[in-house]
N, C-alpha and C positions, 0 to 999 in steps of 0.2 A: 515565071515572073515573081511569085511569092518567095521562091528560094533566093532569087537574086537580091530582092529587097532585104531579106533576112541576112544575107551575107554582108551587104553594105552596112546595115545597122550594127552587126557584130564587129565589123572593122572600125566603125566610129567609136564604139564603146571601148574597144581595146586601145585605140589611139588616145582617147580621153583619159583612160586609166594610166597609160604610159606617161602622159603629160603631167598628171597629178603626182605620179610617183617621182618624177624628176623635178617637181616644183621645189624650189629652195625655201627653207625656213628663213624668215626675215632675221637678220642679225641686228640686235639692239645694242646701243651704247649704254653705259651706266646712267648717263644723264637722261636718256630717253626712258629707261626703266624707272628712274626716280619720278619723272613726270607722270608716267602711267600710275605709279603707286599713289601719288598725290591726287590723282583724279578718281581712282577706283577703290582705294582701301576703305573697307567698311568701318574699321575702328576709328579711322580719322574722321569719317562722317559722323560718328557718334559724338566725338569731341566737338565738332561743329554744331551739332544739335544741342549740346550742353550749353554752348555760348548763346544760341537762340533762346533756350529756356531761361537763362539768366537775364537776357534782355527783356523777355516778356514779363518776368517778375519785376524788373525795374520799372517798366511801364505801369504795371498795376500798383506799384508802391506810390506813384505820384497821383493816383486818382482819389478824389474825394469820396467819402462814404455816401451811399444813396440816402435820401431823406426817408424818414419813417412816417407812415400815415396810419392813424388809428381812428376807427369809426365804432361808435357804440349806439345801439338802438334797443329800446325795450318798452315795456308798459309802465305806467306811473299811476299811483293812487295817493290821494291826499285825505288824511283823516284828522279830526280834531283830537283834543286831549281825552275825550270820552270814547274814542275809537269809532266815531260816527263818520261814515264816508262823506267827504265833501265834494269829491269829484275824481274822475279817472281820465286817463288819456295816454299819451306817449311821451317818451323821452328820447332825445337824440343828441349826440355830441360827436364832434370830429376835431382832429388836431393833426398838424403836420410839423415835424421837428427835424432840424438839420443838426447833426453832431459836428461840433467844432473841436478838433484836437487841441490839447494843450500845446502852446508854442514850443517847437523843437522836436516833437515826436515825429512828424512827417519828414522833417529834414534828416533826422537820424535814420529813419527807415529807408529813405532814398540813398543815403550814404552807404548803408549796409548793402543795399542792392547793387550799387556801383562797384563795391569791393567784390561782390559775387561775380559780376561780369568780368572784372579784371582777373580774378583767379581762374575763371573758366577760359579766358583768352590765353592766359599764361600756360594753362594745362594743354591747350591746343598747340601752342607754340612749341612746348617741350616735346609733345608727342610727334609733331611734324619733324623736328630735328632728329629725334630718335628713329623715326621711320626712314628718313633719308639716309642716315648712317647705316641702318640695318640693310637696306636695299643695296647700297654700295658694297658693304662687306660681303653679303651673300653673292653678289656678282663676282667679286674677286675670289671668293672661295670656290665658286663654280669654275672659274678660269684656272685656278691653281690645281684643283682636282683633275680637271681635263688634261692639263699639262703632265701631271704625274702619271695619269693613266696612259697617255700617249707614249711617253718614254718607256714605261714598263712593258707596254704591249710591243713596242718596236724592238726592244732588246729581247723580249720573249720570243718574237717571231724569228729573229736571227739565231737564237739558241735552239729553237725547235728545228729549223732547217739544218743547222749543223749536226744536231743529234740524229736527224734522219739520215744525213750523209754518212756519219760514222757507223750507224747501225747496219748499213748495207755493205760495209767493208769487212774484210777478214780482220779479226781483232785478236791481239794478244792480251796479256794481263794488264799492261799499261793502258791500252786503248779501252778496255772494259771498265777500268777504274775511272778513267776520264769521262767516259760516257755516263757513268753513274753520277759523277759530280755535276755534270751539265744537267742531267735530269733532276737532280736534287735542287740545283739553282733555279730550275724552271718552276718548282713548287713555290719558292720564295717570290719569284716574279709574278706568279699567278695570284698569290696573296696580296702583293702590292697593287696589282690591277684591281682586285676585288675591293680592297680598302679605298682606293681612289674613286672607284665607281660608286661606292656607297656614299662617300663624301659628296660627290657630284650630284647624285640623286637627292640626297638630303637637302643640299643647298638649292637645287632646282625646285623641289616641292615647297620649301619654305618661301622661296622667292615668288613662285607662282601664287601662293596664298596671299602674300603681301600685295601683289599686283591686282588681286581680285579676279584672276583669270581661272578658267576651268583647268583642273589638273591634267587633263588629256592634251592640252595645248603644248606643242613643242616650243622650245626656246633656244636661241643662239645669241651669244654675247660677243660683241666686237670691241675689243679693248686690248691694250698691252699691259701685261702684269709687270709693273716696274715699281721700285720702292719710292716712297715719298722723300722729298728733299727739304722740307721746311725746317727752319731753325727757330727756337723760341727762347725767350728770357723768362725764368721762373717767376720773378716778381710781377712782371707784366701779365703773365697768364693768371696768376692768383688774383690780381686786381680785376682783370677782365671777368673772372669767374664770380667775384663778389658783386660786380656791377650787372652782369648780363645773364648769369645762370638762371634759367626759368624757374627751377625748383626753389632757389633762394628768393627770387622775386615773389613766388607764391607764398613762402613763409613770411616775408615782410608784409604782404597784403593780408595774410591771415591775422597777424598781430594787429594791424590797423582795424580790421573788421571786428576782432575781439574787443578792442577798445570802444568802438562804436556800439557794439552790442551791450557792453557794460553800462555805457551812458544811457542807452535806450531802456535797459532794465531798471535803472534807478529812476528814470522819468515815468515809468509805467504807473506809479501811484499818483502822479499829478492828475487832477480831475479834468475830464473832458466835459464840455458843456453841450447840452442839447437845447437848442432855441427854436421856437416856432409859435405860430398863432394857434388859437383854439376857438371853437364855436360850439355852444350848446343851446338846446331849445327844449323846454318842458311844457307840455300842454296837458293840463288836468283841471278843467274848469277855467283856469286862468292860463295865460301864456307868459312864460318867463324865458327871456333870451339873454345869453351871456356871450360876450366876445372879448378876447384878451390875448395875452401872450404868456408863454410858459418857459421856464428855464429849469433844467434838471442837471444835476452833477453828482458824481460819486464822491463820497467822503471817506478817506482812509481812516478807519477806526481800528479794526482788528488786523487787517491784512496790509502789512507794510512791505511786502515782497522781499522779505529778508532772505529766504532760501534761494530765490532766483538770483538775487544780487550776489550771494556767496558763490553760486555756481558760475555766474558770469565772470567773477574775479578769478576763479580757478581756471576757467577756460582761457582767459587772457594770459595768466602766468604760464599755462601750458603752451600756448602759442609762442610766447617769448622764449621759453626753454627750447622748443623745437627749432626755432629760428637760430639760436646760438649753436645748437648741435648740428644743424644743417650747414652752417658756415664753417664749422671745424671739419666736418666730414668732406665738404667740397674742397677745402684747402688741401686736406690730406690726399684726396683723390687726384687733384691736379698734380701735386708734387709726385705722387707715386706713378701716375700714368706717364708724366713727362720723363721720369727716370727710365721707365720701360721703353718708351719711344727712343730716348737717346742711346740706351744700351743696344737696342735692336738695330737702329740705323748705323751705329758705330760698327757693329758686327758685319752688317751688309757692306759697309765701306771698306772693311778689311779683306773682304773676299776678292780674289783676283777677278778682274773684269772678264777675262777670257777663260775662266776655269771651266764653266759648263760647256762652252763650245769646244774647248780643248779636249775635254773628256768625251764629248760626242765623237770627235775625230779619232780619239784614242780607242774608243769602243769599236769603231769600224775597222781601224787598223789592226786591233787585236784579233778580230774575227778573221781577217785576211791572213795574218801571220800564223795564227793557230792552224788554219786550213793548210798552210804550206809547211807546217812543222817547225817554224822558226821559234815559236814560244810554246810553253807547256799550258796545260789546262788551268793551272792555278792562277797564272798571270792573266790569262784571258778572263776568267771568272772575276778576279779582283777588279779588273778594268770595268767590266760591265756593272759590277756591284757599286763601284764608286760613282759611275755615271748616274745611276738611278738615285743613289743616296744624295749626291750633290744637287740634283734637280729638286728632290723633296726638301732638302735643308734650305735651299734658296727660297723656294715657294713658301715654306712655313715662316721663315724670317720676314719675308715681304708681307705676308698676311698679318703677322704680329705687329709690324710697324704701322700698317694701315689701321688695324684695330685700335691701337693706342692713339693714333692721330684722330680717328673718328670719335673716340671717347673724349679726347680733349676738345674737339669741336662741340660736342654736346655739353660738356661741363662749362664751357665759356660762352654758351649761347650762340654759337656759329662764328664763322670767320677764321677758324684755325686751319681748315682744309685748303681754302683758296682755289685758284684756277687750275692747280696741278692735279685735282682729283680726276681719277679715270672715269 
């Protein structure tokens, strides 16, 4: 009975292992991968926390200072002019004061905190755009590398089979030379496979890291690697960049914040008032009670905050300079990236639509014709080489076009990719 139960359990374990081995890895679309990254990316969460930090500082900036309470207690002696003790007892005093800031200080502090929130939110927006573009580009890189590897492996298998067939036959000098050529071409194909697999693994590892998944988790991507088709007007893109680029908007907000900080620095020397009641009671033979109010204020005599004002002016001028520089760099980046996009898409448009499929058919035909002796080894190898090269050239051009388009999307604050994104 025990042996029977043991056999049943072994069978169940083997069945479960077989089912797990045959379990298919889920195929993700790029849109689904983007959604996963937006949910799980750790760096994105740090930007979200930075926004929360800025909002907390804004809340604190609008809070009044706490009142200050002072209590004094001690002994008291009263003596006449001849130092004769007239009486002794205790002294007690208490006061409570509330500091009232000079008008405008609190408003400026809250305005600066509001700019900090705006800058943090724009930083989050910029990183979110960059993350989406990076995920899409890595997904495309993974697809392109997989396609390059598949084609090189397929051609390599055909060449390996052919070399094995030739090796088993009687060979003359020509057949020996052709076999050496085919084996040499196999080395190039193996290098192409290695390069493609390294690219695919690099893209997979970077993509998994962005998604916040463990590196051991497998991934499969379901999408068609096709070139983008969007058309753009240079002036409209430059205008969109000036209006919507998150980095430029950050620079504008920094200029506004620097102006508020300069005004706040100049206002620092204005006196704050501390107002409140006080009470004192002295008991030393006689009882003396005092009740009244107190007002205290700082008076700018020696410190006029000159150094801090000069520093605030310099920071404002620095922010203005950085904004101008960022505007020029953004315009140059838009024009340069658009030219790359147009050149690459024009190159893709000039490629024959059936070139790759025709070369695939030609590769198979060359294999058959070489086996039958209708063509020589050189034409066979040239056909294989062109098929592999054409696949790689097409995929590289498609990736370059998408990279330029995704860069344009980041530079213009979104909207350049559209619904055609894979």
